[in-house]
MDAnalysis code that builds the backbone (N, CA, C; Angstrom):
import MDAnalysis as mda
import numpy as np

u = mda.Universe.empty(549, n_residues=183, atom_resindex=np.repeat(np.arange(183), 3), trajectory=True)
u.add_TopologyAttr("name", ["N", "CA", "C"] * 183)
u.add_TopologyAttr("resid", np.arange(1, 184))
u.add_TopologyAttr("resname", ["UNK", "UNK", "UNK", "UNK", "UNK", "UNK", "UNK", "UNK", "UNK", "UNK", "UNK", "UNK", "UNK", "UNK", "UNK", "UNK", "UNK", "UNK", "UNK", "UNK", "UNK", "UNK", "UNK", "UNK", "UNK", "UNK", "UNK", "UNK", "UNK", "UNK", "UNK", "UNK", "UNK", "UNK", "UNK", "UNK", "UNK", "UNK", "UNK", "UNK", "UNK", "UNK", "UNK", "UNK", "UNK", "UNK", "UNK", "UNK", "UNK", "UNK", "UNK", "UNK", "UNK", "UNK", "UNK", "UNK", "UNK", "UNK", "UNK", "UNK", "UNK", "UNK", "UNK", "UNK", "UNK", "UNK", "UNK", "UNK", "UNK", "UNK", "UNK", "UNK", "UNK", "UNK", "UNK", "UNK", "UNK", "UNK", "UNK", "UNK", "UNK", "UNK", "UNK", "UNK", "UNK", "UNK", "UNK", "UNK", "UNK", "UNK", "UNK", "UNK", "UNK", "UNK", "UNK", "UNK", "UNK", "UNK", "UNK", "UNK", "UNK", "UNK", "UNK", "UNK", "UNK", "UNK", "UNK", "UNK", "UNK", "UNK", "UNK", "UNK", "UNK", "UNK", "UNK", "UNK", "UNK", "UNK", "UNK", "UNK", "UNK", "UNK", "UNK", "UNK", "UNK", "UNK", "UNK", "UNK", "UNK", "UNK", "UNK", "UNK", "UNK", "UNK", "UNK", "UNK", "UNK", "UNK", "UNK", "UNK", "UNK", "UNK", "UNK", "UNK", "UNK", "UNK", "UNK", "UNK", "UNK", "UNK", "UNK", "UNK", "UNK", "UNK", "UNK", "UNK", "UNK", "UNK", "UNK", "UNK", "UNK", "UNK", "UNK", "UNK", "UNK", "UNK", "UNK", "UNK", "UNK", "UNK", "UNK", "UNK", "UNK", "UNK", "UNK", "UNK", "UNK", "UNK", "UNK", "UNK", "UNK", "UNK", "UNK"])
u.atoms.positions = np.array([
    [10.410, 54.643, -51.756],
    [11.760, 54.102, -51.783],
    [11.847, 53.056, -52.891],
    [12.878, 53.075, -53.702],
    [12.980, 52.132, -54.808],
    [13.030, 50.687, -54.311],
    [12.391, 49.807, -55.086],
    [12.325, 48.384, -54.728],
    [13.717, 47.790, -54.582],
    [14.643, 48.127, -55.448],
    [15.990, 47.546, -55.422],
    [16.734, 47.913, -54.139],
    [16.393, 49.050, -53.571],
    [17.101, 49.480, -52.375],
    [16.715, 48.619, -51.164],
    [15.474, 48.166, -51.101],
    [15.049, 47.417, -49.940],
    [15.015, 45.913, -50.194],
    [15.107, 45.466, -51.406],
    [15.056, 44.034, -51.740],
    [16.451, 43.437, -51.550],
    [16.600, 42.509, -50.584],
    [17.909, 41.904, -50.384],
    [17.924, 40.458, -50.850],
    [16.793, 39.760, -50.731],
    [16.735, 38.372, -51.151],
    [17.368, 37.425, -50.152],
    [18.032, 37.958, -49.140],
    [18.676, 37.120, -48.138],
    [17.869, 37.131, -46.853],
    [17.884, 35.992, -46.206],
    [17.161, 35.829, -44.947],
    [18.062, 36.271, -43.791],
    [17.558, 37.192, -42.958],
    [18.310, 37.699, -41.807],
    [17.370, 37.880, -40.628],
    [17.967, 37.992, -39.446],
    [17.225, 38.337, -38.228],
    [17.299, 39.846, -38.049],
    [16.158, 40.443, -37.714],
    [16.077, 41.874, -37.450],
    [15.453, 42.077, -36.076],
    [15.880, 43.127, -35.396],
    [15.288, 43.481, -34.105],
    [14.291, 44.601, -34.347],
    [13.107, 44.459, -33.755],
    [12.110, 45.527, -33.868],
    [11.769, 46.019, -32.465],
    [11.552, 47.327, -32.371],
    [11.159, 47.942, -31.101],
    [9.651, 47.851, -30.962],
    [9.218, 47.562, -29.720],
    [7.787, 47.489, -29.441],
    [7.500, 48.285, -28.174],
    [6.227, 48.487, -27.892],
    [5.868, 49.058, -26.596],
    [6.293, 48.047, -25.544],
    [6.928, 48.518, -24.499],
    [7.379, 47.623, -23.441],
    [6.174, 46.951, -22.778],
    [6.280, 45.645, -22.579],
    [5.183, 44.886, -21.987],
    [4.250, 44.283, -23.027],
    [4.391, 44.667, -24.291],
    [3.519, 44.168, -25.354],
    [4.250, 43.228, -26.313],
    [5.414, 42.715, -25.915],
    [6.222, 41.895, -26.810],
    [5.471, 40.644, -27.277],
    [4.826, 39.930, -26.343],
    [4.083, 38.718, -26.716],
    [2.884, 39.049, -27.600],
    [2.233, 40.169, -27.333],
    [1.106, 40.597, -28.164],
    [1.579, 40.908, -29.582],
    [2.734, 41.549, -29.715],
    [3.275, 41.862, -31.039],
    [3.548, 40.575, -31.810],
    [4.072, 39.541, -31.124],
    [4.312, 38.254, -31.791],
    [2.984, 37.690, -32.306],
    [1.942, 37.744, -31.479],
    [0.618, 37.254, -31.918],
    [0.097, 38.056, -33.111],
    [0.132, 39.393, -32.995],
    [-0.352, 40.261, -34.083],
    [0.408, 39.985, -35.376],
    [1.713, 39.899, -35.270],
    [2.542, 39.718, -36.450],
    [2.305, 38.354, -37.087],
    [2.156, 37.310, -36.277],
    [1.834, 35.980, -36.824],
    [0.495, 36.002, -37.555],
    [-0.494, 36.703, -36.994],
    [-1.803, 36.816, -37.657],
    [-1.671, 37.559, -38.987],
    [-0.902, 38.635, -38.998],
    [-0.725, 39.421, -40.227],
    [0.018, 38.618, -41.297],
    [1.032, 37.865, -40.874],
    [1.797, 37.044, -41.827],
    [0.859, 36.034, -42.475],
    [0.010, 35.407, -41.664],
    [-0.922, 34.404, -42.196],
    [-1.983, 35.042, -43.094],
    [-2.604, 36.118, -42.630],
    [-3.697, 36.720, -43.402],
    [-3.220, 37.414, -44.676],
    [-1.995, 37.935, -44.678],
    [-1.483, 38.638, -45.859],
    [-0.616, 37.742, -46.743],
    [-0.485, 36.466, -46.376],
    [0.288, 35.528, -47.194],
    [1.766, 35.860, -47.270],
    [2.359, 36.227, -46.143],
    [3.777, 36.616, -46.125],
    [4.669, 35.500, -45.571],
    [4.159, 34.280, -45.481],
    [4.915, 33.160, -44.938],
    [6.179, 32.828, -45.714],
    [6.250, 33.284, -46.969],
    [7.454, 33.032, -47.765],
    [8.526, 34.101, -47.547],
    [8.200, 35.164, -46.777],
    [9.171, 36.232, -46.515],
    [9.441, 36.444, -45.025],
    [8.465, 36.135, -44.173],
    [8.622, 36.292, -42.721],
    [8.476, 34.902, -42.109],
    [9.553, 34.417, -41.465],
    [9.620, 33.021, -41.044],
    [9.416, 32.808, -39.552],
    [10.220, 33.450, -38.719],
    [10.143, 33.266, -37.272],
    [10.026, 34.608, -36.573],
    [9.227, 34.628, -35.503],
    [9.062, 35.832, -34.705],
    [9.170, 35.383, -33.253],
    [10.156, 35.934, -32.526],
    [10.345, 35.491, -31.145],
    [10.596, 36.663, -30.197],
    [10.229, 36.435, -28.938],
    [10.585, 37.341, -27.853],
    [11.759, 36.675, -27.149],
    [12.945, 37.283, -27.143],
    [14.089, 36.653, -26.482],
    [13.871, 36.560, -24.966],
    [13.811, 35.317, -24.456],
    [13.601, 35.069, -23.027],
    [14.596, 34.032, -22.554],
    [14.921, 34.092, -21.266],
    [15.777, 33.074, -20.668],
    [15.168, 32.635, -19.341],
    [15.505, 31.430, -18.940],
    [15.010, 30.884, -17.682],
    [15.953, 31.288, -16.563],
    [15.371, 31.751, -15.460],
    [16.150, 32.150, -14.296],
    [15.535, 31.528, -13.056],
    [16.365, 31.380, -12.049],
    [15.897, 30.839, -10.779],
    [15.858, 31.972, -9.769],
    [14.713, 32.132, -9.108],
    [14.544, 33.157, -8.078],
    [14.060, 32.476, -6.805],
    [14.301, 33.115, -5.681],
    [13.806, 32.629, -4.403],
    [12.645, 33.531, -4.006],
    [11.471, 32.924, -3.763],
    [10.319, 33.689, -3.322],
    [9.661, 32.922, -2.190],
    [9.477, 33.586, -1.073],
    [8.902, 32.965, 0.130],
    [9.650, 31.697, 0.524],
    [10.961, 31.734, 0.397],
    [11.779, 30.594, 0.788],
    [11.774, 29.446, -0.200],
    [11.061, 29.573, -1.305],
    [10.965, 28.502, -2.308],
    [11.705, 28.922, -3.562],
    [12.409, 27.964, -4.147],
    [13.115, 28.177, -5.414],
    [12.070, 28.115, -6.525],
    [12.056, 29.127, -7.364],
    [11.074, 29.201, -8.442],
    [11.790, 29.519, -9.743],
    [11.473, 28.767, -10.793],
    [12.058, 29.025, -12.091],
    [11.104, 29.921, -12.879],
    [11.650, 31.014, -13.413],
    [10.819, 31.948, -14.173],
    [11.451, 32.219, -15.532],
    [10.626, 32.721, -16.452],
    [11.138, 33.175, -17.746],
    [11.196, 34.694, -17.698],
    [12.352, 35.227, -18.055],
    [12.549, 36.665, -18.022],
    [12.980, 37.136, -19.405],
    [12.421, 38.269, -19.842],
    [12.801, 38.816, -21.141],
    [14.246, 39.290, -21.091],
    [14.999, 38.933, -22.106],
    [16.400, 39.353, -22.177],
    [16.472, 40.829, -22.570],
    [15.675, 41.214, -23.552],
    [15.640, 42.604, -24.021],
    [14.200, 43.101, -24.002],
    [13.725, 43.626, -22.870],
    [12.346, 44.134, -22.822],
    [12.146, 45.221, -23.876],
    [11.006, 45.167, -24.551],
    [10.700, 46.165, -25.568],
    [11.197, 45.816, -26.956],
    [11.720, 44.580, -27.134],
    [12.229, 44.174, -28.451],
    [11.724, 42.783, -28.820],
    [11.512, 42.581, -30.113],
    [11.110, 41.299, -30.682],
    [12.046, 41.038, -31.856],
    [12.405, 39.771, -32.077],
    [13.271, 39.415, -33.198],
    [12.446, 38.783, -34.309],
    [12.749, 39.173, -35.545],
    [12.020, 38.656, -36.702],
    [13.033, 38.109, -37.706],
    [12.821, 36.852, -38.105],
    [13.639, 36.183, -39.130],
    [12.887, 36.364, -40.443],
    [13.459, 37.147, -41.365],
    [12.713, 37.484, -42.584],
    [13.645, 37.840, -43.734],
    [13.041, 37.831, -44.923],
    [13.701, 38.367, -46.115],
    [13.154, 39.782, -46.267],
    [14.035, 40.755, -46.258],
    [13.605, 42.150, -46.281],
    [13.235, 42.595, -47.695],
    [11.958, 42.901, -47.870],
    [11.453, 43.499, -49.111],
    [10.582, 44.677, -48.687],
    [10.127, 45.465, -49.633],
    [9.217, 46.563, -49.288],
    [7.960, 46.020, -48.616],
    [7.437, 44.892, -49.133],
    [6.209, 44.321, -48.576],
    [6.414, 43.814, -47.151],
    [7.482, 43.037, -46.935],
    [7.710, 42.480, -45.599],
    [8.036, 43.598, -44.604],
    [8.776, 44.598, -45.040],
    [9.082, 45.743, -44.184],
    [7.795, 46.440, -43.777],
    [6.895, 46.637, -44.734],
    [5.629, 47.320, -44.477],
    [4.774, 46.526, -43.488],
    [4.688, 45.206, -43.672],
    [3.874, 44.364, -42.784],
    [4.371, 44.460, -41.349],
    [5.670, 44.334, -41.154],
    [6.235, 44.383, -39.798],
    [6.088, 45.788, -39.219],
    [6.461, 46.786, -39.984],
    [6.468, 48.169, -39.505],
    [5.081, 48.648, -39.102],
    [4.042, 48.167, -39.759],
    [2.678, 48.629, -39.495],
    [1.869, 47.660, -38.642],
    [2.544, 46.814, -37.910],
    [1.883, 45.923, -36.958],
    [1.578, 46.730, -35.697],
    [0.379, 46.545, -35.111],
    [0.072, 47.297, -33.879],
    [1.127, 47.077, -32.801],
    [1.452, 48.150, -32.083],
    [2.404, 48.165, -30.973],
    [3.881, 48.073, -31.399],
    [4.154, 48.095, -32.694],
    [5.533, 48.123, -33.191],
    [5.904, 49.581, -33.418],
    [7.057, 49.997, -32.872],
    [7.474, 51.387, -33.063],
    [8.533, 51.533, -34.149],
    [9.141, 50.428, -34.575],
    [10.087, 50.505, -35.676],
    [11.177, 49.460, -35.593],
    [11.982, 49.432, -36.617],
    [13.126, 48.528, -36.685],
    [14.308, 49.150, -35.962],
    [15.221, 48.336, -35.496],
    [16.480, 48.828, -34.955],
    [17.405, 49.037, -36.145],
    [17.995, 50.209, -36.223],
    [18.861, 50.536, -37.357],
    [18.317, 51.759, -38.064],
    [19.019, 52.190, -39.086],
    [18.617, 53.375, -39.843],
    [17.418, 53.038, -40.716],
    [16.247, 53.541, -40.350],
    [15.020, 53.205, -41.078],
    [14.869, 53.960, -42.392],
    [15.559, 55.058, -42.539],
    [15.374, 55.834, -43.761],
    [15.955, 55.104, -44.967],
    [17.018, 54.332, -44.751],
    [17.578, 53.570, -45.865],
    [17.135, 52.114, -45.767],
    [17.709, 51.384, -44.815],
    [17.350, 49.980, -44.648],
    [17.659, 49.554, -43.217],
    [16.766, 48.798, -42.568],
    [17.068, 48.321, -41.221],
    [18.336, 47.462, -41.223],
    [19.046, 47.467, -40.126],
    [20.297, 46.728, -40.005],
    [20.014, 45.328, -39.461],
    [20.413, 44.290, -40.197],
    [20.202, 42.933, -39.663],
    [21.187, 42.649, -38.532],
    [20.802, 41.722, -37.653],
    [21.696, 41.288, -36.584],
    [22.740, 40.355, -37.187],
    [23.933, 40.366, -36.619],
    [24.992, 39.503, -37.141],
    [24.760, 38.056, -36.716],
    [25.367, 37.128, -37.428],
    [25.241, 35.700, -37.106],
    [25.750, 35.427, -35.698],
    [26.851, 36.076, -35.305],
    [27.406, 35.888, -33.957],
    [26.413, 36.335, -32.881],
    [25.791, 37.498, -33.100],
    [24.806, 37.997, -32.128],
    [23.660, 37.008, -31.968],
    [23.165, 36.480, -33.086],
    [22.048, 35.528, -33.044],
    [22.477, 34.232, -32.375],
    [23.667, 33.719, -32.699],
    [24.146, 32.473, -32.093],
    [24.256, 32.601, -30.582],
    [24.813, 33.714, -30.115],
    [24.954, 33.945, -28.675],
    [23.578, 34.037, -28.018],
    [22.666, 34.766, -28.647],
    [21.322, 34.940, -28.094],
    [20.550, 33.626, -28.056],
    [20.640, 32.832, -29.119],
    [19.937, 31.545, -29.161],
    [20.501, 30.585, -28.103],
    [21.808, 30.604, -27.902],
    [22.421, 29.758, -26.867],
    [21.926, 30.186, -25.486],
    [21.837, 31.476, -25.288],
    [21.346, 31.995, -23.998],
    [19.883, 31.615, -23.777],
    [19.073, 31.662, -24.835],
    [17.656, 31.318, -24.727],
    [17.443, 29.822, -24.502],
    [18.307, 28.993, -25.084],
    [18.138, 27.544, -24.953],
    [18.606, 27.055, -23.590],
    [19.250, 27.933, -22.839],
    [19.713, 27.543, -21.515],
    [21.086, 26.917, -21.541],
    [21.750, 26.912, -22.685],
    [23.093, 26.347, -22.756],
    [24.019, 27.169, -21.872],
    [24.757, 26.478, -21.068],
    [25.685, 27.164, -20.189],
    [25.050, 27.680, -18.918],
    [23.738, 27.459, -18.749],
    [23.156, 27.849, -17.476],
    [23.531, 26.779, -16.485],
    [23.104, 26.829, -15.370],
    [23.577, 25.982, -14.301],
    [23.876, 26.954, -13.188],
    [24.536, 26.486, -12.200],
    [24.782, 27.355, -11.066],
    [26.198, 27.902, -11.136],
    [26.288, 29.195, -11.087],
    [27.588, 29.857, -11.031],
    [27.642, 30.522, -9.664],
    [28.328, 29.880, -8.747],
    [28.394, 30.386, -7.386],
    [29.756, 31.027, -7.184],
    [29.735, 32.315, -6.909],
    [30.977, 33.060, -6.727],
    [31.345, 33.107, -5.246],
    [31.326, 31.961, -4.613],
    [31.672, 31.866, -3.197],
    [32.674, 30.749, -3.003],
    [33.561, 30.930, -2.043],
    [34.550, 29.917, -1.687],
    [34.463, 29.657, -0.191],
    [35.071, 28.587, 0.233],
    [35.132, 28.251, 1.657],
    [35.770, 29.415, 2.424],
    [35.233, 29.716, 3.572],
    [35.686, 30.778, 4.488],
    [35.278, 32.193, 4.060],
    [34.531, 32.344, 2.961],
    [34.014, 33.664, 2.591],
    [32.937, 34.078, 3.594],
    [32.868, 35.373, 3.878],
    [31.820, 35.885, 4.754],
    [30.623, 36.291, 3.901],
    [29.422, 35.899, 4.359],
    [28.195, 36.201, 3.622],
    [27.142, 36.743, 4.576],
    [26.165, 37.402, 4.000],
    [25.002, 37.868, 4.754],
    [23.805, 37.086, 4.222],
    [23.012, 36.534, 5.119],
    [21.813, 35.794, 4.718],
    [20.744, 36.827, 4.380],
    [20.183, 36.744, 3.160],
    [19.232, 37.766, 2.704],
    [17.808, 37.239, 2.577],
    [17.607, 35.943, 2.878],
    [16.265, 35.377, 2.775],
    [16.138, 34.219, 3.751],
    [14.946, 34.034, 4.281],
    [14.703, 32.913, 5.174],
    [14.619, 33.353, 6.628],
    [14.490, 32.385, 7.538],
    [14.305, 32.719, 8.951],
    [15.515, 33.400, 9.593],
    [16.701, 33.228, 9.029],
    [17.896, 33.849, 9.586],
    [18.349, 35.061, 8.775],
    [17.368, 35.717, 8.159],
    [17.650, 36.905, 7.348],
    [18.414, 37.935, 8.181],
    [19.392, 38.589, 7.547],
    [20.246, 39.630, 8.131],
    [21.322, 39.092, 9.072],
    [21.448, 37.786, 9.220],
    [22.551, 37.211, 9.991],
    [23.786, 37.137, 9.093],
    [24.954, 37.308, 9.709],
    [26.202, 37.104, 8.996],
    [26.638, 35.660, 9.217],
    [27.284, 35.073, 8.227],
    [27.705, 33.676, 8.319],
    [29.012, 33.492, 7.563],
    [29.603, 32.317, 7.746],
    [30.861, 31.971, 7.100],
    [30.627, 30.706, 6.270],
    [31.049, 30.703, 5.008],
    [30.843, 29.567, 4.110],
    [31.749, 28.413, 4.548],
    [31.147, 27.211, 4.711],
    [31.956, 26.041, 5.063],
    [32.045, 25.046, 3.915],
    [31.058, 25.092, 2.993],
    [31.048, 24.136, 1.881],
    [30.222, 24.711, 0.728],
    [30.633, 24.451, -0.511],
    [29.914, 24.927, -1.701],
    [29.605, 23.727, -2.593],
    [28.325, 23.555, -2.958],
    [27.905, 22.487, -3.867],
    [27.366, 23.156, -5.133],
    [28.248, 23.376, -6.119],
    [27.851, 24.088, -7.339],
    [26.854, 23.295, -8.166],
    [26.922, 21.976, -8.093],
    [26.023, 21.145, -8.883],
    [24.562, 21.359, -8.493],
    [24.300, 21.498, -7.194],
    [22.927, 21.679, -6.699],
    [22.595, 23.134, -6.422],
    [23.595, 24.014, -6.446],
    [23.344, 25.418, -6.162],
    [23.155, 25.687, -4.676],
    [23.704, 24.826, -3.830],
    [23.545, 24.946, -2.376],
    [24.886, 25.262, -1.726],
    [24.811, 25.890, -0.561],
    [26.012, 26.126, 0.230],
    [25.704, 25.786, 1.687],
    [26.746, 25.426, 2.413],
    [26.617, 25.229, 3.859],
    [27.361, 26.382, 4.517],
    [26.695, 26.988, 5.490],
    [27.285, 28.116, 6.195],
    [27.291, 27.850, 7.693],
    [28.193, 28.520, 8.376],
    [28.260, 28.472, 9.836],
    [27.676, 29.776, 10.365],
    [26.565, 29.656, 11.112],
    [25.886, 30.823, 11.661],
    [26.103, 30.825, 13.178],
    [26.670, 31.913, 13.718],
    [26.854, 31.947, 15.170],
    [25.521, 32.197, 15.893],
    [25.056, 31.172, 16.622],
    [23.819, 31.271, 17.393],
    [24.159, 30.909, 18.841],
    [23.835, 31.794, 19.775],
    [24.129, 31.596, 21.201],
    [25.600, 31.265, 21.428],
    [26.480, 31.927, 20.695],
    [27.903, 31.755, 20.895],
    [28.501, 30.514, 20.262],
    [27.713, 29.747, 19.531],
    [28.223, 28.533, 18.869],
    [27.925, 28.604, 17.379],
    [28.816, 28.028, 16.575],
    [28.584, 27.972, 15.133],
    [27.612, 26.836, 14.820],
    [26.539, 27.169, 14.124],
    [25.540, 26.183, 13.723],
    [25.583, 26.053, 12.211],
    [25.657, 24.800, 11.715],
    [25.727, 24.549, 10.277],
    [24.318, 24.614, 9.690],
    [24.183, 25.366, 8.605],
    [22.897, 25.465, 7.888],
    [23.163, 25.292, 6.405],
    [22.256, 24.568, 5.731],
    [22.348, 24.461, 4.282],
    [21.367, 25.457, 3.684],
    [21.871, 26.298, 2.805],
    [21.056, 27.329, 2.174],
    [21.206, 27.263, 0.665],
    [20.238, 27.829, -0.014],
    [20.327, 28.013, -1.453],
    [21.305, 29.144, -1.703],
    [22.090, 29.054, -2.751],
    [23.081, 30.096, -3.044],
    [22.433, 31.459, -3.277],
    [21.136, 31.469, -3.644],
    [20.444, 32.738, -3.871],
    [19.985, 33.387, -2.564],
    [20.117, 32.667, -1.443],
    [19.687, 33.208, -0.148],
    [20.790, 33.964, 0.568],
    [21.971, 34.035, -0.027],
    [23.086, 34.730, 0.613],
    [23.695, 35.751, -0.344],
    [24.383, 36.695, 0.285],
    [25.063, 37.728, -0.497],
    [26.457, 37.879, 0.096],
    [27.447, 37.898, -0.772],
    [28.833, 38.019, -0.328],
    [29.051, 39.386, 0.326],
    [29.763, 39.390, 1.442],
    [30.042, 40.658, 2.146],
    [31.336, 41.231, 1.598],
])
């Protein structure tokens, strides 16, 4: 392929496909290749897009990192024949996203801005889609599978208070918003 066709001179983010589950390994391999082949002036950042999520496990709130796009890695680079070759021939990389026969397609600035905001946790917090008097089913904890009625919502802490009918009386319980499901 002619040099002029692949030489852009502009720095862009590109998405590359990898074997699923090997995203972190590809980042390590690619960083090693960039260093050993002296490509630091053409390949700048290599990241696995991840976001922090809160899950409930064994009744405990746990914060985890989850891949946003499993099987993909993002590379900030200047596309040349050399940089394309280094990335394309990294172990566990299956190719660039976009038409590879001509030139891989860079991600747009808007796509990158949205993704970076999502990765930094901007706008995360608790989004509870429950209101007072909504009916819910408890899906975790000692009262699993009980139906309840929402009496109070605390979006700041991610907690809700529900009324659970026990022995014919409503009993107030405070639960994590992830422990209930709207009916």
